[in-house]
C-alpha positions as CSV (number, residue, x, y, z in Angstrom):
1,M,-11.2,20.6,-2.8
2,P,-9.9,17.8,-0.8
3,D,-6.2,16.6,-1.7
4,I,-4.9,12.8,-1.4
5,V,-1.8,12.0,0.2
6,S,-1.0,7.9,-0.4
7,G,2.2,5.4,0.4
8,D,3.6,2.8,-1.8
9,R,5.0,-0.6,-1.7
10,Y,8.4,1.5,-1.9
11,G,8.4,3.3,1.1
12,N,7.8,6.8,-1.0
13,F,5.4,9.6,-0.2
14,N,2.8,10.8,-2.6
15,L,0.8,13.8,-3.2
16,F,-2.5,13.9,-5.4
17,L,-3.5,17.8,-5.8
18,N,-6.8,18.3,-6.6
19,G,-7.9,21.4,-9.0
20,P,-10.2,22.6,-11.4
21,S,-9.2,19.7,-14.1
22,G,-8.9,16.9,-11.4
23,L,-6.3,15.3,-9.6
24,T,-2.9,15.6,-10.1
25,A,-0.1,13.5,-9.1
26,Y,3.5,13.9,-7.5
27,Y,5.1,10.4,-6.9
28,R,7.9,10.4,-4.9
29,M,7.6,14.3,-3.5
30,R,10.6,16.1,-2.7
31,V,9.7,17.8,0.2
32,L,12.4,17.5,2.5
33,L,13.9,21.0,3.4
34,N,17.4,19.6,1.7
35,G,15.3,19.1,-1.1
36,D,15.3,15.0,-0.8
37,S,12.2,12.9,-1.2
38,I,10.6,11.1,1.7
39,N,11.6,7.2,1.6
40,V,11.3,4.8,4.7
41,V,12.3,2.0,2.6
42,N,8.8,-0.6,2.0
43,N,5.3,0.3,2.4
44,S,5.1,3.5,3.7
45,Q,1.5,4.9,5.1
46,P,0.8,8.5,5.8
47,A,-1.2,10.0,8.2
48,V,-1.5,14.0,8.2
49,A,-2.1,16.2,11.1
50,D,-0.9,19.0,12.7
51,W,0.8,17.3,15.4
52,D,2.3,20.1,17.6
53,R,-0.6,22.5,17.0
54,D,1.3,25.1,15.4
55,G,-1.3,25.6,12.8
56,K,0.6,23.7,10.1
57,K,0.2,20.3,8.6
58,D,2.8,17.4,9.9
59,L,3.5,14.0,8.3
60,L,3.5,10.6,10.3
61,L,5.0,7.4,8.1
62,G,4.5,4.3,9.3
63,C,6.6,1.6,7.7
64,E,7.2,-2.2,6.8
65,T,10.0,-2.4,9.6
66,G,7.4,-1.4,12.3
67,Y,8.9,2.6,13.1
68,I,6.6,5.7,12.9
69,Y,8.2,8.5,11.6
70,L,7.6,11.9,12.4
71,Y,8.3,14.9,10.0
72,L,7.7,18.2,11.1
73,N,6.3,21.0,9.0
74,Q,8.8,23.9,9.0
75,A,7.1,26.0,6.0
76,T,3.7,27.2,5.7
77,D,0.1,25.0,5.2
78,T,-0.1,25.4,1.3
79,W,2.8,23.8,0.4
80,P,4.9,21.9,3.6
81,L,8.3,21.3,3.6
82,F,9.7,18.9,6.5
83,Q,12.8,18.7,8.8
84,D,14.2,15.6,8.7
85,Y,12.4,12.4,11.2
86,S,12.4,11.7,14.7
87,Y,10.4,8.8,15.8
88,I,7.2,8.5,17.8
89,Q,8.2,6.7,21.1
90,C,6.1,5.1,23.9
91,N,7.5,5.1,27.3
92,G,11.0,6.5,25.7
93,A,11.5,3.9,23.3
94,P,10.4,3.7,19.7
95,I,7.3,2.2,18.9
96,I,7.6,-0.8,16.8
97,L,4.6,-2.5,14.9
98,N,5.3,-4.4,11.6
99,R,3.8,-2.9,8.6
100,V,2.1,-0.2,11.2
101,N,-0.2,2.4,10.1
102,P,-0.7,5.1,12.4
103,Y,-4.1,6.8,12.8
104,I,-4.5,10.5,14.9
105,F,-7.9,10.4,16.5
106,D,-9.0,11.3,20.0
107,L,-10.7,7.9,21.1
108,D,-11.2,8.7,24.4
109,Q,-13.0,11.6,24.0
110,D,-10.7,13.8,26.2
111,G,-9.9,16.5,24.2
112,K,-6.3,15.4,23.3
113,R,-5.4,13.3,20.3
114,D,-4.7,9.8,20.9
115,L,-2.2,7.6,18.5
116,I,-4.4,4.5,17.6
117,C,-2.1,2.2,15.2
118,G,-2.9,-1.0,13.0
119,A,-0.5,-3.3,12.0
120,N,0.5,-6.9,10.6
121,D,-0.6,-9.1,13.9
122,G,-4.3,-7.8,12.7
123,Y,-5.2,-5.7,16.5
124,V,-5.7,-2.4,16.7
125,H,-3.1,-0.7,19.1
126,F,-4.1,2.0,21.3
127,F,-1.9,4.5,22.6
128,R,-3.4,7.2,25.2
129,N,-2.3,10.7,24.8
130,V,-1.3,11.4,28.3
131,G,0.7,14.6,27.7
132,S,-1.3,17.4,26.1
133,D,-2.5,18.2,22.6
134,T,0.3,20.5,21.9
135,N,3.3,18.2,22.8
136,P,1.4,14.3,22.4
137,T,3.1,12.0,25.3
138,F,2.5,7.9,25.3
139,L,3.3,6.0,28.3
140,R,1.8,2.2,27.5
141,E,0.0,0.2,24.9
142,E,-3.7,-1.3,24.9
143,T,-5.5,-3.1,22.7
144,L,-8.6,-2.0,21.5
145,K,-11.8,-4.2,22.8
146,A,-15.3,-5.3,22.3
147,D,-17.6,-4.9,25.1
148,N,-17.7,-8.9,25.0
149,G,-13.9,-8.0,26.2
150,M,-12.7,-10.0,23.0
151,P,-9.7,-8.2,20.8
152,I,-10.7,-6.5,18.0
153,M,-9.2,-7.5,14.7
154,P,-10.6,-8.0,11.0
155,D,-13.0,-10.9,11.4
156,S,-12.3,-12.5,8.0
157,S,-8.4,-12.3,7.8
158,P,-6.8,-11.7,11.1
159,Y,-3.6,-10.0,9.3
160,G,-2.9,-6.5,8.5
161,S,-5.2,-4.4,10.6
162,R,-6.2,-1.0,8.7
163,M,-8.6,1.5,10.1
164,G,-10.1,4.9,9.9
165,F,-12.5,6.5,12.8
166,G,-15.0,8.9,12.9
167,D,-18.8,9.2,13.6
168,W,-20.3,7.0,10.8
169,N,-24.3,7.1,12.0
170,N,-24.0,10.9,13.5
171,D,-24.8,9.4,17.1
172,G,-22.2,11.2,18.7
173,W,-20.2,8.2,19.7
174,P,-16.7,7.3,17.6
175,D,-16.9,4.7,15.1
176,F,-14.6,3.0,13.1
177,L,-14.0,1.0,9.7
178,I,-11.5,-1.8,9.7
179,S,-9.9,-4.3,7.0
180,G,-7.3,-6.7,6.7
181,F,-4.8,-8.8,4.4
182,D,-8.3,-9.9,2.3
183,G,-9.8,-6.4,1.7
184,F,-13.0,-7.2,3.5
185,L,-14.5,-3.5,5.3
186,E,-16.1,-3.7,8.3
187,L,-17.6,-1.3,10.1
188,W,-18.2,-1.2,14.3
189,L,-20.5,1.2,15.6
190,G,-19.4,2.8,19.4
191,G,-21.4,3.4,22.2
192,P,-20.9,4.1,26.1
193,L,-19.5,0.5,26.7
194,T,-17.4,0.5,23.6
195,G,-14.0,1.8,24.3
196,V,-9.9,0.9,25.4
197,A,-10.2,-1.8,28.1
198,E,-6.5,-2.8,29.8
199,D,-4.4,-4.9,27.8
200,R,-4.0,-8.6,29.1
201,R,-1.2,-10.5,27.5
202,T,-0.8,-14.3,28.5
203,A,2.4,-16.0,26.7
204,V,1.3,-19.4,25.7
205,T,3.7,-22.0,23.9
206,L,2.4,-24.6,22.1
207,E,4.4,-27.6,20.5
208,Y,3.7,-30.0,17.7
209,S,5.2,-32.8,16.1
210,L,5.5,-33.4,12.2
211,P,6.3,-36.9,10.6
212,R,7.2,-35.6,7.6
213,A,7.1,-31.9,6.0
214,A,3.8,-30.8,5.4
215,D,1.6,-27.1,4.9
216,V,1.0,-26.1,8.1
217,R,-1.7,-23.7,9.7
218,L,-2.3,-23.4,13.5
219,E,-5.5,-21.2,14.3
220,V,-7.0,-20.5,17.8
221,F,-10.8,-20.2,18.2
222,D,-12.7,-19.2,21.1
223,A,-15.5,-21.1,22.6
224,G,-18.3,-19.7,20.6
225,G,-15.8,-20.8,17.0
226,R,-14.9,-17.1,16.5
227,R,-10.8,-17.3,15.4
228,V,-8.7,-15.1,17.6
229,A,-5.2,-15.9,16.3
230,N,-3.7,-17.5,12.9
231,L,-0.1,-18.6,14.3
232,V,1.6,-20.5,11.7
233,S,1.0,-20.6,8.4
234,G,3.4,-22.1,5.5
235,N,5.4,-25.3,5.0
236,F,7.4,-27.0,7.7
237,S,9.5,-30.0,7.7
238,A,9.6,-32.7,9.7
239,G,10.2,-32.5,13.6
240,R,9.1,-30.8,16.9
241,H,8.3,-27.0,16.4
242,T,7.2,-24.4,18.8
243,A,4.3,-21.5,18.1
244,A,4.5,-18.5,20.4
245,W,1.0,-17.3,21.2
246,N,0.8,-13.9,22.8
247,A,-3.0,-14.3,23.9
248,R,-4.9,-10.9,24.6
249,C,-7.9,-12.5,25.6
250,P,-10.1,-13.2,28.6
251,A,-9.8,-15.6,30.9
252,G,-11.5,-18.8,29.4
253,V,-11.6,-22.3,27.3
254,Y,-9.9,-22.0,23.7
255,L,-9.4,-24.3,20.8
256,C,-6.1,-24.6,19.2
257,R,-6.8,-26.5,15.4
258,L,-3.7,-27.5,13.7
259,T,-4.4,-28.7,9.9
260,S,-1.5,-30.3,7.7
261,S,-1.8,-31.5,4.5
262,D,-3.5,-34.7,5.8
263,Q,-5.3,-34.3,9.2
264,V,-6.6,-31.9,11.5
265,L,-5.9,-32.1,15.2
266,T,-7.8,-30.1,18.0
267,K,-6.5,-29.6,21.2
268,Q,-8.4,-27.5,24.4
269,V,-6.1,-24.8,26.3
270,T,-7.5,-23.0,29.0
271,L,-6.5,-19.1,30.1
272,L,-6.7,-18.5,33.9
273,A,-7.5,-15.4,35.2
274,D,-4.9,-13.2,37.0
C-alpha cells in the first residue's frame, strides 16, 4: 500500500504510513543514525528515490534557502535510517534555487535519471544526468521549454513552480503537471517535439521612477499577450528604481508594463538573437 511523505513550513520531514486501519502520521521523523530528526529550517520538499541504485530508498529534501540535501539510506528499505546530508551539486558547486522542490525522472529517456526542479522563480529547471544511473552527475542547468521556444512556467501565476512527471495519457511520451502559488494545476502533454531546449539568458536592466510612494507591479509580456515574467510587486518609495530581467526567451519584441496606484505605463523591449 502506498505511503505519503511530506515536508512542511518548518522544514521537517513527515511520514504517513498506510496500514489496515488507514494512515498513521509520524511527524518530525527521527530517522538520522544519531537519533535526531531531519530539519532543513523552512519549506521542506521531499523526494524519495534510490539515488545510488543500491536497492534502498534515499531521501532528497529541498528547502527555502535553495539547497537540495541528499540523505543516503544506511539501513533497510523497510525502515530507512540516514547518514548526515550532502548537497546535490552541479558542475562542482551546490545547486541553489530559492524554495526548490526536486523531482527525479528520466526526462530525456536515455536510461539515466535526471533532476528536475521547480522553484520560487516559476521556471522548471532541468539538470541532465551526464554520469551514470548509479552515480548521477550534473554539469549545467537548462530551462524546460515548450515547442514554441518559450520557457514553461505556471500560466496563472509566475511564481513557485511545483511539478510531477509521468505518462498521463499512456502514449509513451513523458507528460507533467505543474502548479504555482495560486494553486491552479496545469497539464502539459509531451510528444516528439517536447523536451529541453538550450538555456538562453539575456540580462536586461529596466529603470523606472516614481513621483511618490506607491504599490507597483512590473511585468513582461510577449507579442501574443502571454506574461513571461513578473519582476516587481510591492510598495516602493518615491525616486528611481531598477529591476533585473534574467530573460530566458527567444529573440523578439516584448512589452514591459508598469502598473502603479494611479497609472499604467507600457514600453517595448527587443531581445536580439545571439
